Short mmCIF file of the C-alpha atoms (twelve columns), coordinates in Angstrom:
data_MODEL
# 
_entry.id   MODEL 
# 
loop_
_atom_site.group_PDB 
_atom_site.id 
_atom_site.type_symbol 
_atom_site.label_atom_id 
_atom_site.label_alt_id 
_atom_site.label_comp_id 
_atom_site.label_asym_id 
_atom_site.label_seq_id 
_atom_site.Cartn_x 
_atom_site.Cartn_y 
_atom_site.Cartn_z 
_atom_site.pdbx_PDB_model_num 
ATOM 1  C CA . MET A 1  94.854 12.055 36.345 1 
ATOM 2  C CA . SER A 2  95.542 14.704 33.474 1 
ATOM 3  C CA . SER A 3  95.456 13.652 29.943 1 
ATOM 4  C CA . PHE A 4  96.983 15.588 26.772 1 
ATOM 5  C CA . TYR A 5  95.000 15.767 23.306 1 
ATOM 6  C CA . GLU A 6  96.155 16.130 20.417 1 
ATOM 7  C CA . ILE A 7  94.864 16.676 16.900 1 
ATOM 8  C CA . ILE A 8  96.047 14.394 14.030 1 
ATOM 9  C CA . GLU A 9  95.578 13.872 10.541 1 
ATOM 10 C CA . LEU A 10 94.876 9.735  10.141 1 
ATOM 11 C CA . MET A 11 95.664 7.822  7.309  1 
ATOM 12 C CA . ASN A 12 92.198 8.775  5.538  1 
ATOM 13 C CA . GLY A 13 92.741 12.376 5.821  1 
ATOM 14 C CA . ASP A 14 90.400 12.715 8.614  1 
ATOM 15 C CA . VAL A 15 90.972 15.034 10.861 1 
ATOM 16 C CA . ALA A 16 91.181 13.695 14.738 1 
ATOM 17 C CA . LEU A 17 91.081 14.743 18.207 1 
ATOM 18 C CA . ALA A 18 93.156 11.754 20.259 1 
ATOM 19 C CA . ARG A 19 94.808 11.427 23.943 1 
ATOM 20 C CA . ALA A 20 98.353 12.162 23.446 1 
ATOM 21 C CA . ASP A 21 99.026 9.000  25.800 1 
ATOM 22 C CA . ASP A 22 96.839 6.238  24.632 1 
ATOM 23 C CA . GLU A 23 98.788 3.679  23.180 1 
ATOM 24 C CA . ASN A 24 96.255 2.668  20.707 1 
ATOM 25 C CA . ASN A 25 95.258 6.452  19.707 1 
ATOM 26 C CA . GLU A 26 92.119 5.753  19.215 1 
ATOM 27 C CA . PRO A 27 90.022 9.203  18.407 1 
ATOM 28 C CA . LEU A 28 87.974 10.643 20.576 1 
ATOM 29 C CA . VAL A 29 86.148 12.636 17.530 1 
ATOM 30 C CA . THR A 30 86.783 12.545 14.202 1 
ATOM 31 C CA . ILE A 31 86.008 15.280 11.161 1 
ATOM 32 C CA . ARG A 32 85.525 13.951 7.651  1 
ATOM 33 C CA . PHE A 33 85.615 16.965 5.182  1 
ATOM 34 C CA . SER A 34 83.761 16.663 2.321  1 
ATOM 35 C CA . GLN A 35 85.839 16.713 -1.455 1 
ATOM 36 C CA . GLU A 36 84.410 20.210 -1.976 1 
ATOM 37 C CA . SER A 37 85.155 21.482 1.492  1 
ATOM 38 C CA . LEU A 38 88.741 20.231 1.045  1 
ATOM 39 C CA . ALA A 39 88.768 22.123 -2.061 1 
ATOM 40 C CA . PHE A 40 88.146 25.235 -0.734 1 
ATOM 41 C CA . LEU A 41 89.632 24.691 2.846  1 
ATOM 42 C CA . GLY A 42 93.099 23.122 1.658  1 
ATOM 43 C CA . GLU A 43 95.698 23.298 4.592  1 
ATOM 44 C CA . ASP A 44 93.474 25.646 6.614  1 
ATOM 45 C CA . LYS A 45 91.203 22.755 7.151  1 
ATOM 46 C CA . PHE A 46 93.513 21.916 10.317 1 
ATOM 47 C CA . ASN A 47 92.503 25.610 11.402 1 
ATOM 48 C CA . VAL A 48 88.616 24.895 10.969 1 
ATOM 49 C CA . ALA A 49 88.688 21.502 12.368 1 
ATOM 50 C CA . LYS A 50 90.684 22.918 15.615 1 
ATOM 51 C CA . ALA A 51 88.233 25.693 15.979 1 
ATOM 52 C CA . MET A 52 85.441 22.620 15.796 1 
ATOM 53 C CA . ILE A 53 86.896 20.402 18.563 1 
ATOM 54 C CA . GLU A 54 87.168 23.464 20.657 1 
ATOM 55 C CA . ALA A 55 83.915 24.704 20.286 1 
ATOM 56 C CA . GLY A 56 82.744 21.118 21.195 1 
ATOM 57 C CA . MET A 57 85.185 20.660 24.558 1 
ATOM 58 C CA . GLU A 58 83.360 24.207 25.424 1 
ATOM 59 C CA . ALA A 59 79.881 22.677 24.849 1 
ATOM 60 C CA . ALA A 60 80.786 19.562 26.591 1 
ATOM 61 C CA . GLY A 61 82.243 21.536 29.445 1 
ATOM 62 C CA . ASP A 62 78.907 23.843 29.644 1 
ATOM 63 C CA . ILE A 63 76.731 20.337 30.156 1 
ATOM 64 C CA . ALA A 64 78.801 18.870 32.379 1 
ATOM 65 C CA . ASP A 65 78.721 22.580 34.509 1 
ATOM 66 C CA . GLN A 66 74.845 21.912 34.290 1 
ATOM 67 C CA . GLN A 67 74.477 18.625 35.283 1 
ATOM 68 C CA . ALA A 68 76.991 19.462 38.440 1 
ATOM 69 C CA . GLU A 69 74.963 22.522 39.253 1 
ATOM 70 C CA . SER A 70 71.759 20.120 38.630 1 
ATOM 71 C CA . MET A 71 72.826 17.623 40.775 1 
ATOM 72 C CA . LEU A 72 74.109 19.700 43.882 1 
ATOM 73 C CA . GLU A 73 70.781 21.568 43.246 1 
ATOM 74 C CA . ASP A 74 68.765 18.088 43.616 1 
ATOM 75 C CA . LEU A 75 71.139 17.044 47.081 1 
ATOM 76 C CA . ALA A 76 70.567 20.491 48.715 1 
ATOM 77 C CA . ASP A 77 66.680 19.794 48.323 1 
ATOM 78 C CA . GLU A 78 67.453 16.567 49.496 1 
ATOM 79 C CA . LEU A 79 69.194 18.038 52.351 1 
ATOM 80 C CA . SER A 80 66.488 20.631 53.165 1 
ATOM 81 C CA . ASN A 81 63.245 17.711 53.188 1 
ATOM 82 C CA . THR A 82 65.094 16.103 55.429 1 
ATOM 83 C CA . GLU A 83 66.214 18.601 58.126 1 
ATOM 84 C CA . LYS A 84 62.480 19.236 57.622 1 
ATOM 85 C CA . LEU A 85 61.502 15.532 58.948 1 
ATOM 86 C CA . MET A 86 64.019 16.184 61.972 1 
ATOM 87 C CA . LEU A 87 62.884 16.801 65.563 1 
ATOM 88 C CA . HIS A 88 64.879 19.469 67.878 1 
# 
């Protein structure tokens, strides 16, 4: 099942990433900028938050890829060890 995500502004002004199809719309990630940052960024806070979320999703994807590769390597090692135990 594929999910769609949206960047939303919470009642307290925080920026969040949430599933668009989630009835509770509970944020997956919340970004809170300091008052000093908000004064500097203004309305560009959404562009900065989007860039931060994209970078986080890319990093999470890289981690998932590394874990999948590691699992495949472990499985290949197990199969190789099983073949060594077989009599032909």
